DRENTIDO-739803 format. One record per residue: residue number from 1; residue in one letter; y, x, z of N, C-alpha, C in turn. Coordinates in steps of 0.02 Angstrom, whole numbers. Last residue first. Layout:
<pts>
<pt><num>NUM</num><residuo>A</residuo><n_py>Y</n_py><n_px>X</n_px><n_pz>Z</n_pz><ca_py>Y</ca_py><ca_px>X</ca_px><ca_pz>Z</ca_pz><c_py>Y</c_py><c_px>X</c_px><c_pz>Z</c_pz></pt>
...
</pts>
This chain:
<pts>
<pt><num>81</num><residuo>V</residuo><n_py>919</n_py><n_px>-834</n_px><n_pz>683</n_pz><ca_py>962</ca_py><ca_px>-821</ca_px><ca_pz>741</ca_pz><c_py>984</c_py><c_px>-885</c_px><c_pz>774</c_pz></pt>
<pt><num>80</num><residuo>S</residuo><n_py>755</n_py><n_px>-799</n_px><n_pz>619</n_pz><ca_py>813</ca_py><ca_px>-843</ca_px><ca_pz>627</ca_pz><c_py>853</c_py><c_px>-825</c_px><c_pz>689</c_pz></pt>
<pt><num>79</num><residuo>K</residuo><n_py>714</n_py><n_px>-635</n_px><n_pz>560</n_pz><ca_py>700</ca_py><ca_px>-693</ca_px><ca_pz>602</ca_pz><c_py>763</c_py><c_px>-734</c_px><c_pz>612</c_pz></pt>
<pt><num>78</num><residuo>F</residuo><n_py>741</n_py><n_px>-520</n_px><n_pz>493</n_pz><ca_py>737</ca_py><ca_px>-582</ca_px><ca_pz>454</ca_pz><c_py>718</c_py><c_px>-643</c_px><c_pz>495</c_pz></pt>
<pt><num>77</num><residuo>H</residuo><n_py>739</n_py><n_px>-418</n_px><n_pz>586</n_pz><ca_py>802</ca_py><ca_px>-431</ca_px><ca_pz>550</ca_pz><c_py>801</c_py><c_px>-498</c_px><c_pz>514</c_pz></pt>
<pt><num>76</num><residuo>D</residuo><n_py>611</n_py><n_px>-395</n_px><n_pz>623</n_pz><ca_py>650</ca_py><ca_px>-441</ca_px><ca_pz>665</ca_pz><c_py>716</c_py><c_px>-460</c_px><c_pz>631</c_pz></pt>
<pt><num>75</num><residuo>S</residuo><n_py>503</n_py><n_px>-385</n_px><n_pz>480</n_pz><ca_py>557</ca_py><ca_px>-358</ca_px><ca_pz>522</ca_pz><c_py>591</c_py><c_px>-413</c_px><c_pz>562</c_pz></pt>
<pt><num>74</num><residuo>L</residuo><n_py>413</n_py><n_px>-426</n_px><n_pz>388</n_pz><ca_py>395</ca_py><ca_px>-436</ca_px><ca_pz>458</ca_pz><c_py>449</c_py><c_px>-414</c_px><c_pz>506</c_pz></pt>
<pt><num>73</num><residuo>R</residuo><n_py>464</n_py><n_px>-384</n_px><n_pz>268</n_pz><ca_py>462</ca_py><ca_px>-456</ca_px><ca_pz>281</ca_pz><c_py>446</c_py><c_px>-472</c_px><c_pz>354</c_pz></pt>
<pt><num>72</num><residuo>L</residuo><n_py>440</n_py><n_px>-248</n_px><n_pz>261</n_pz><ca_py>507</ca_py><ca_px>-271</ca_px><ca_pz>281</ca_pz><c_py>507</c_py><c_px>-346</c_px><c_pz>299</c_pz></pt>
<pt><num>71</num><residuo>A</residuo><n_py>315</n_py><n_px>-234</n_px><n_pz>206</n_pz><ca_py>321</ca_py><ca_px>-227</ca_px><ca_pz>278</ca_pz><c_py>389</c_py><c_px>-251</c_px><c_pz>303</c_pz></pt>
<pt><num>70</num><residuo>A</residuo><n_py>344</n_py><n_px>-237</n_px><n_pz>71</n_pz><ca_py>310</ca_py><ca_px>-295</ca_px><ca_pz>101</ca_pz><c_py>315</c_py><c_px>-294</c_px><c_pz>177</c_pz></pt>
<pt><num>69</num><residuo>A</residuo><n_py>394</n_py><n_px>-110</n_px><n_pz>52</n_pz><ca_py>440</ca_py><ca_px>-166</ca_px><ca_pz>50</ca_pz><c_py>409</c_py><c_px>-228</c_px><c_pz>81</c_pz></pt>
<pt><num>68</num><residuo>E</residuo><n_py>277</n_py><n_px>-34</n_px><n_pz>65</n_pz><ca_py>335</ca_py><ca_px>-18</ca_px><ca_pz>106</ca_pz><c_py>384</c_py><c_px>-78</c_px><c_pz>109</c_pz></pt>
<pt><num>67</num><residuo>P</residuo><n_py>187</n_py><n_px>-91</n_px><n_pz>-33</n_pz><ca_py>174</ca_py><ca_px>-97</ca_px><ca_pz>40</ca_pz><c_py>236</c_py><c_px>-84</c_px><c_pz>83</c_pz></pt>
<pt><num>66</num><residuo>E</residuo><n_py>268</n_py><n_px>-184</n_px><n_pz>-165</n_pz><ca_py>244</ca_py><ca_px>-120</ca_px><ca_pz>-138</ca_pz><c_py>236</c_py><c_px>-125</c_px><c_pz>-62</c_pz></pt>
<pt><num>65</num><residuo>D</residuo><n_py>332</n_py><n_px>-298</n_px><n_pz>-201</n_pz><ca_py>260</ca_py><ca_px>-303</ca_px><ca_pz>-189</ca_pz><c_py>230</c_py><c_px>-238</c_px><c_pz>-162</c_pz></pt>
<pt><num>64</num><residuo>L</residuo><n_py>459</n_py><n_px>-257</n_px><n_pz>-230</n_pz><ca_py>449</ca_py><ca_px>-295</ca_px><ca_pz>-168</ca_pz><c_py>375</c_py><c_px>-306</c_px><c_pz>-152</c_pz></pt>
<pt><num>63</num><residuo>Q</residuo><n_py>440</n_py><n_px>-199</n_px><n_pz>-355</n_pz><ca_py>457</ca_py><ca_px>-156</ca_px><ca_pz>-298</ca_pz><c_py>444</c_py><c_px>-192</c_px><c_pz>-232</c_pz></pt>
<pt><num>62</num><residuo>A</residuo><n_py>416</n_py><n_px>-316</n_px><n_pz>-430</n_pz><ca_py>364</ca_py><ca_px>-265</ca_px><ca_pz>-425</ca_pz><c_py>377</c_py><c_px>-219</c_px><c_pz>-365</c_pz></pt>
<pt><num>61</num><residuo>K</residuo><n_py>541</n_py><n_px>-378</n_px><n_pz>-416</n_pz><ca_py>480</ca_py><ca_px>-411</ca_px><ca_pz>-391</ca_pz><c_py>423</c_py><c_px>-361</c_px><c_pz>-383</c_pz></pt>
<pt><num>60</num><residuo>A</residuo><n_py>622</n_py><n_px>-283</n_px><n_pz>-482</n_pz><ca_py>632</ca_py><ca_px>-298</ca_px><ca_pz>-411</ca_pz><c_py>570</c_py><c_px>-331</c_px><c_pz>-381</c_pz></pt>
<pt><num>59</num><residuo>I</residuo><n_py>573</n_py><n_px>-291</n_px><n_pz>-614</n_pz><ca_py>570</ca_py><ca_px>-227</ca_px><ca_pz>-577</ca_pz><c_py>575</c_py><c_px>-241</c_px><c_pz>-502</c_pz></pt>
<pt><num>58</num><residuo>G</residuo><n_py>606</n_py><n_px>-425</n_px><n_pz>-643</n_pz><ca_py>537</ca_py><ca_px>-401</ca_px><ca_pz>-645</ca_pz><c_py>527</c_py><c_px>-337</c_px><c_pz>-606</c_pz></pt>
<pt><num>57</num><residuo>I</residuo><n_py>745</n_py><n_px>-416</n_px><n_pz>-632</n_pz><ca_py>707</ca_py><ca_px>-461</ca_px><ca_pz>-587</ca_pz><c_py>634</c_py><c_px>-440</c_px><c_pz>-585</c_pz></pt>
<pt><num>56</num><residuo>D</residuo><n_py>773</n_py><n_px>-330</n_px><n_pz>-739</n_pz><ca_py>787</ca_py><ca_px>-309</ca_px><ca_pz>-670</ca_pz><c_py>749</c_py><c_px>-351</c_px><c_pz>-620</c_pz></pt>
<pt><num>55</num><residuo>A</residuo><n_py>741</n_py><n_px>-413</n_px><n_pz>-847</n_pz><ca_py>702</ca_py><ca_px>-352</ca_px><ca_pz>-836</ca_pz><c_py>711</c_py><c_px>-328</c_px><c_pz>-764</c_pz></pt>
<pt><num>54</num><residuo>K</residuo><n_py>843</n_py><n_px>-510</n_px><n_pz>-830</n_pz><ca_py>772</ca_py><ca_px>-529</ca_px><ca_pz>-829</ca_pz><c_py>727</c_py><c_px>-469</c_px><c_pz>-814</c_pz></pt>
<pt><num>53</num><residuo>I</residuo><n_py>954</n_py><n_px>-427</n_px><n_pz>-849</n_pz><ca_py>945</ca_py><ca_px>-461</ca_px><ca_pz>-785</ca_pz><c_py>872</c_py><c_px>-482</c_px><c_pz>-777</c_pz></pt>
<pt><num>52</num><residuo>R</residuo><n_py>934</n_py><n_px>-393</n_px><n_pz>-984</n_pz><ca_py>929</ca_py><ca_px>-341</ca_px><ca_pz>-933</ca_pz><c_py>920</c_py><c_px>-371</c_px><c_pz>-864</c_pz></pt>
<pt><num>51</num><residuo>A</residuo><n_py>957</n_py><n_px>-516</n_px><n_pz>-1046</n_pz><ca_py>892</ca_py><ca_px>-483</ca_px><ca_pz>-1054</ca_pz><c_py>882</c_py><c_px>-430</c_px><c_pz>-1000</c_pz></pt>
<pt><num>50</num><residuo>L</residuo><n_py>1090</n_py><n_px>-537</n_px><n_pz>-1009</n_pz><ca_py>1039</ca_py><ca_px>-582</ca_px><ca_pz>-985</ca_pz><c_py>969</c_py><c_px>-552</c_px><c_pz>-991</c_pz></pt>
<pt><num>49</num><residuo>L</residuo><n_py>1152</n_py><n_px>-430</n_px><n_pz>-1080</n_pz><ca_py>1157</ca_py><ca_px>-435</ca_px><ca_pz>-1007</ca_pz><c_py>1101</c_py><c_px>-479</c_px><c_pz>-979</c_pz></pt>
<pt><num>48</num><residuo>Q</residuo><n_py>1123</n_py><n_px>-466</n_px><n_pz>-1211</n_pz><ca_py>1098</ca_py><ca_px>-403</ca_px><ca_pz>-1185</ca_pz><c_py>1099</c_py><c_px>-403</c_px><c_pz>-1108</c_pz></pt>
<pt><num>47</num><residuo>P</residuo><n_py>1193</n_py><n_px>-590</n_px><n_pz>-1222</n_pz><ca_py>1120</ca_py><ca_px>-587</ca_px><ca_pz>-1231</ca_pz><c_py>1089</c_py><c_px>-523</c_px><c_pz>-1203</c_pz></pt>
<pt><num>46</num><residuo>L</residuo><n_py>1330</n_py><n_px>-549</n_px><n_pz>-1197</n_pz><ca_py>1293</ca_py><ca_px>-590</ca_px><ca_pz>-1149</ca_pz><c_py>1218</c_py><c_px>-586</c_px><c_pz>-1160</c_pz></pt>
<pt><num>45</num><residuo>G</residuo><n_py>1355</n_py><n_px>-377</n_px><n_pz>-1253</n_pz><ca_py>1366</ca_py><ca_px>-449</ca_px><ca_pz>-1252</ca_pz><c_py>1322</c_py><c_px>-484</c_px><c_pz>-1202</c_pz></pt>
<pt><num>44</num><residuo>A</residuo><n_py>1343</n_py><n_px>-244</n_px><n_pz>-1226</n_pz><ca_py>1378</ca_py><ca_px>-264</ca_px><ca_pz>-1288</ca_pz><c_py>1393</c_py><c_px>-338</c_px><c_pz>-1289</c_pz></pt>
<pt><num>43</num><residuo>F</residuo><n_py>1374</n_py><n_px>-193</n_px><n_pz>-1057</n_pz><ca_py>1332</ca_py><ca_px>-223</ca_px><ca_pz>-1108</ca_pz><c_py>1374</c_py><c_px>-245</c_px><c_pz>-1168</c_pz></pt>
<pt><num>42</num><residuo>K</residuo><n_py>1376</n_py><n_px>-57</n_px><n_pz>-949</n_pz><ca_py>1417</ca_py><ca_px>-103</ca_px><ca_pz>-988</ca_pz><c_py>1374</c_py><c_px>-128</c_px><c_pz>-1046</c_pz></pt>
<pt><num>41</num><residuo>I</residuo><n_py>1295</n_py><n_px>-37</n_px><n_pz>-792</n_pz><ca_py>1292</ca_py><ca_px>-29</ca_px><ca_pz>-865</ca_pz><c_py>1341</c_py><c_px>-78</c_px><c_pz>-897</c_pz></pt>
<pt><num>40</num><residuo>E</residuo><n_py>1266</n_py><n_px>49</n_px><n_pz>-641</n_pz><ca_py>1305</ca_py><ca_px>-1</ca_px><ca_pz>-678</ca_pz><c_py>1303</c_py><c_px>15</c_px><c_pz>-752</c_pz></pt>
<pt><num>39</num><residuo>P</residuo><n_py>1095</n_py><n_px>108</n_px><n_pz>-619</n_pz><ca_py>1168</ca_py><ca_px>113</ca_px><ca_pz>-612</ca_pz><c_py>1202</c_py><c_px>56</c_px><c_pz>-651</c_pz></pt>
<pt><num>38</num><residuo>R</residuo><n_py>953</n_py><n_px>20</n_px><n_pz>-546</n_pz><ca_py>987</ca_py><ca_px>56</ca_px><ca_pz>-601</ca_pz><c_py>1061</c_py><c_px>62</c_px><c_pz>-586</c_pz></pt>
<pt><num>37</num><residuo>I</residuo><n_py>885</n_py><n_px>-4</n_px><n_pz>-422</n_pz><ca_py>855</ca_py><ca_px>-19</ca_px><ca_pz>-487</ca_pz><c_py>887</c_py><c_px>21</c_px><c_pz>-542</c_pz></pt>
<pt><num>36</num><residuo>F</residuo><n_py>837</n_py><n_px>45</n_px><n_pz>-263</n_pz><ca_py>888</ca_py><ca_px>52</ca_px><ca_pz>-314</ca_pz><c_py>855</c_py><c_px>39</c_px><c_pz>-381</c_pz></pt>
<pt><num>35</num><residuo>G</residuo><n_py>802</n_py><n_px>-31</n_px><n_pz>-103</n_pz><ca_py>788</ca_py><ca_px>9</ca_px><ca_pz>-161</ca_pz><c_py>846</c_py><c_px>9</c_px><c_pz>-210</c_pz></pt>
<pt><num>34</num><residuo>S</residuo><n_py>838</n_py><n_px>-111</n_px><n_pz>0</n_pz><ca_py>773</ca_py><ca_px>-78</ca_px><ca_pz>6</ca_pz><c_py>756</c_py><c_px>-35</c_px><c_pz>-55</c_pz></pt>
<pt><num>33</num><residuo>V</residuo><n_py>955</n_py><n_px>-175</n_px><n_pz>97</n_pz><ca_py>951</ca_py><ca_px>-136</ca_px><ca_pz>36</ca_pz><c_py>887</c_py><c_px>-94</c_px><c_pz>42</c_pz></pt>
<pt><num>32</num><residuo>V</residuo><n_py>944</n_py><n_px>-334</n_px><n_pz>158</n_pz><ca_py>924</ca_py><ca_px>-265</ca_px><ca_pz>171</ca_pz><c_py>920</c_py><c_px>-231</c_px><c_pz>104</c_pz></pt>
<pt><num>31</num><residuo>V</residuo><n_py>1039</n_py><n_px>-470</n_px><n_pz>216</n_pz><ca_py>1019</ca_py><ca_px>-429</ca_px><ca_pz>159</ca_pz><c_py>1000</c_py><c_px>-360</c_px><c_pz>184</c_pz></pt>
<pt><num>30</num><residuo>R</residuo><n_py>1057</n_py><n_px>-636</n_px><n_pz>264</n_pz><ca_py>1042</ca_py><ca_px>-568</ca_px><ca_pz>286</ca_pz><c_py>1013</c_py><c_px>-530</c_px><c_pz>227</c_pz></pt>
<pt><num>29</num><residuo>L</residuo><n_py>1173</n_py><n_px>-764</n_px><n_pz>273</n_pz><ca_py>1127</ca_py><ca_px>-728</ca_px><ca_pz>229</ca_pz><c_py>1118</c_py><c_px>-657</c_px><c_pz>256</c_pz></pt>
<pt><num>28</num><residuo>Q</residuo><n_py>1202</n_py><n_px>-922</n_px><n_pz>343</n_pz><ca_py>1208</ca_py><ca_px>-850</ca_px><ca_pz>350</ca_pz><c_py>1155</c_py><c_px>-817</c_px><c_pz>307</c_pz></pt>
<pt><num>27</num><residuo>S</residuo><n_py>1260</n_py><n_px>-1061</n_px><n_pz>243</n_pz><ca_py>1212</ca_py><ca_px>-1028</ca_px><ca_pz>286</ca_pz><c_py>1226</c_py><c_px>-953</c_px><c_pz>289</c_pz></pt>
<pt><num>26</num><residuo>G</residuo><n_py>1338</n_py><n_px>-1118</n_px><n_pz>148</n_pz><ca_py>1362</ca_py><ca_px>-1121</ca_px><ca_pz>216</ca_pz><c_py>1316</c_py><c_px>-1087</c_px><c_pz>266</c_pz></pt>
<pt><num>25</num><residuo>Y</residuo><n_py>1201</n_py><n_px>-1156</n_px><n_pz>45</n_pz><ca_py>1274</ca_py><ca_px>-1153</ca_px><ca_pz>52</ca_pz><c_py>1295</c_py><c_px>-1163</c_px><c_pz>124</c_pz></pt>
<pt><num>24</num><residuo>F</residuo><n_py>1057</n_py><n_px>-1174</n_px><n_pz>76</n_pz><ca_py>1089</ca_py><ca_px>-1112</ca_px><ca_pz>59</ca_pz><c_py>1164</c_py><c_px>-1110</c_px><c_pz>73</c_pz></pt>
<pt><num>23</num><residuo>E</residuo><n_py>1007</n_py><n_px>-1300</n_px><n_pz>102</n_pz><ca_py>982</ca_py><ca_px>-1243</ca_px><ca_pz>141</ca_pz><c_py>1028</c_py><c_px>-1183</c_px><c_pz>134</c_pz></pt>
<pt><num>22</num><residuo>E</residuo><n_py>1071</n_py><n_px>-1379</n_px><n_pz>7</n_pz><ca_py>1081</ca_py><ca_px>-1394</ca_px><ca_pz>77</ca_pz><c_py>1059</c_py><c_px>-1336</c_px><c_pz>121</c_pz></pt>
<pt><num>21</num><residuo>Q</residuo><n_py>1024</n_py><n_px>-1328</n_px><n_pz>-114</n_pz><ca_py>1095</ca_py><ca_px>-1318</ca_px><ca_pz>-97</ca_pz><c_py>1107</c_py><c_px>-1330</c_px><c_pz>-23</c_pz></pt>
<pt><num>20</num><residuo>S</residuo><n_py>867</n_py><n_px>-1247</n_px><n_pz>-85</n_pz><ca_py>905</ca_py><ca_px>-1305</ca_px><ca_pz>-103</ca_pz><c_py>978</c_py><c_px>-1292</c_px><c_pz>-84</c_pz></pt>
<pt><num>19</num><residuo>Y</residuo><n_py>807</n_py><n_px>-1093</n_px><n_pz>-153</n_pz><ca_py>836</ca_py><ca_px>-1131</ca_px><ca_pz>-98</ca_pz><c_py>867</c_py><c_px>-1194</c_px><c_pz>-126</c_pz></pt>
<pt><num>18</num><residuo>K</residuo><n_py>690</n_py><n_px>-972</n_px><n_pz>-198</n_pz><ca_py>722</ca_py><ca_px>-1035</ca_px><ca_pz>-218</ca_pz><c_py>744</c_py><c_px>-1073</c_px><c_pz>-155</c_pz></pt>
<pt><num>17</num><residuo>H</residuo><n_py>716</n_py><n_px>-797</n_px><n_pz>-198</n_pz><ca_py>687</ca_py><ca_px>-856</ca_px><ca_pz>-166</ca_pz><c_py>725</c_py><c_px>-918</c_px><c_pz>-188</c_pz></pt>
<pt><num>16</num><residuo>L</residuo><n_py>796</n_py><n_px>-700</n_px><n_pz>-252</n_pz><ca_py>736</ca_py><ca_px>-719</ca_px><ca_pz>-289</ca_pz><c_py>702</c_py><c_px>-782</c_px><c_pz>-261</c_pz></pt>
<pt><num>15</num><residuo>I</residuo><n_py>960</n_py><n_px>-661</n_px><n_pz>-273</n_pz><ca_py>914</ca_py><ca_px>-697</ca_px><ca_pz>-228</ca_pz><c_py>856</c_py><c_px>-723</c_px><c_pz>-269</c_pz></pt>
<pt><num>14</num><residuo>H</residuo><n_py>1035</n_py><n_px>-511</n_px><n_pz>-292</n_pz><ca_py>1004</ca_py><ca_px>-565</ca_px><ca_pz>-332</ca_pz><c_py>952</c_py><c_px>-598</c_px><c_pz>-287</c_pz></pt>
<pt><num>13</num><residuo>V</residuo><n_py>1181</n_py><n_px>-429</n_px><n_pz>-256</n_pz><ca_py>1121</ca_py><ca_px>-459</ca_px><ca_pz>-227</ca_pz><c_py>1097</c_py><c_px>-515</c_px><c_pz>-272</c_pz></pt>
<pt><num>12</num><residuo>E</residuo><n_py>1258</n_py><n_px>-278</n_px><n_pz>-284</n_pz><ca_py>1246</ca_py><ca_px>-345</ca_px><ca_pz>-312</ca_pz><c_py>1180</c_py><c_px>-370</c_px><c_pz>-285</c_pz></pt>
<pt><num>11</num><residuo>I</residuo><n_py>1380</n_py><n_px>-181</n_px><n_pz>-198</n_pz><ca_py>1311</ca_py><ca_px>-196</ca_px><ca_pz>-215</ca_pz><c_py>1309</c_py><c_px>-266</c_px><c_pz>-245</c_pz></pt>
<pt><num>10</num><residuo>T</residuo><n_py>1505</n_py><n_px>-51</n_px><n_pz>-211</n_pz><ca_py>1484</ca_py><ca_px>-121</ca_px><ca_pz>-204</ca_pz><c_py>1410</c_py><c_px>-127</c_px><c_pz>-219</c_pz></pt>
<pt><num>9</num><residuo>P</residuo><n_py>1626</n_py><n_px>69</n_px><n_pz>-160</n_pz><ca_py>1557</ca_py><ca_px>52</ca_px><ca_pz>-180</ca_pz><c_py>1542</c_py><c_px>-22</c_px><c_pz>-167</c_pz></pt>
<pt><num>8</num><residuo>G</residuo><n_py>1798</n_py><n_px>25</n_px><n_pz>-197</n_pz><ca_py>1745</ca_py><ca_px>65</ca_px><ca_pz>-168</ca_pz><c_py>1677</c_py><c_px>41</c_px><c_pz>-190</c_pz></pt>
<pt><num>7</num><residuo>E</residuo><n_py>1907</n_py><n_px>-32</n_px><n_pz>-254</n_pz><ca_py>1874</ca_py><ca_px>-69</ca_px><ca_pz>-201</ca_pz><c_py>1820</c_py><c_px>-29</c_px><c_pz>-166</c_pz></pt>
<pt><num>6</num><residuo>D</residuo><n_py>2053</n_py><n_px>58</n_px><n_pz>-287</n_pz><ca_py>1981</ca_py><ca_px>53</ca_px><ca_pz>-298</ca_pz><c_py>1950</c_py><c_px>16</c_px><c_pz>-239</c_pz></pt>
<pt><num>5</num><residuo>G</residuo><n_py>2182</n_py><n_px>78</n_px><n_pz>-246</n_pz><ca_py>2169</ca_py><ca_px>18</ca_px><ca_pz>-285</ca_pz><c_py>2095</c_py><c_px>8</c_px><c_pz>-301</c_pz></pt>
<pt><num>4</num><residuo>A</residuo><n_py>2160</n_py><n_px>251</n_px><n_pz>-244</n_pz><ca_py>2205</ca_py><ca_px>195</ca_px><ca_pz>-229</ca_pz><c_py>2190</c_py><c_px>137</c_px><c_pz>-275</c_pz></pt>
<pt><num>3</num><residuo>A</residuo><n_py>1985</n_py><n_px>295</n_px><n_pz>-233</n_pz><ca_py>2052</ca_py><ca_px>304</ca_px><ca_pz>-261</ca_pz><c_py>2095</c_py><c_px>243</c_px><c_pz>-243</c_pz></pt>
<pt><num>2</num><residuo>C</residuo><n_py>1884</n_py><n_px>328</n_px><n_pz>-90</n_pz><ca_py>1902</ca_py><ca_px>285</ca_px><ca_pz>-147</ca_pz><c_py>1974</c_py><c_px>299</c_px><c_pz>-169</c_pz></pt>
<pt><num>1</num><residuo>M</residuo><n_py>1769</n_py><n_px>453</n_px><n_pz>-44</n_pz><ca_py>1834</ca_py><ca_px>423</ca_px><ca_pz>-34</ca_pz><c_py>1853</c_py><c_px>385</c_px><c_pz>-98</c_pz></pt>
</pts>
């Protein structure tokens, strides 16, 4: 249960696929939560945040190469509507 004024649980989606603006903006986005990388962290500054984002991208790409995650690409969930 969330405290008064609390937005509750949130997720952050980082899109690894490259899209043109014409393909992406105004389009429907489908997201599947397939793993967990790390809890929320407060950073001392922008350089630390950017370094961690880079590390997180590497972790995410490695996780997406695992057989369980690779199988998600074949899911009907990702077929065009």
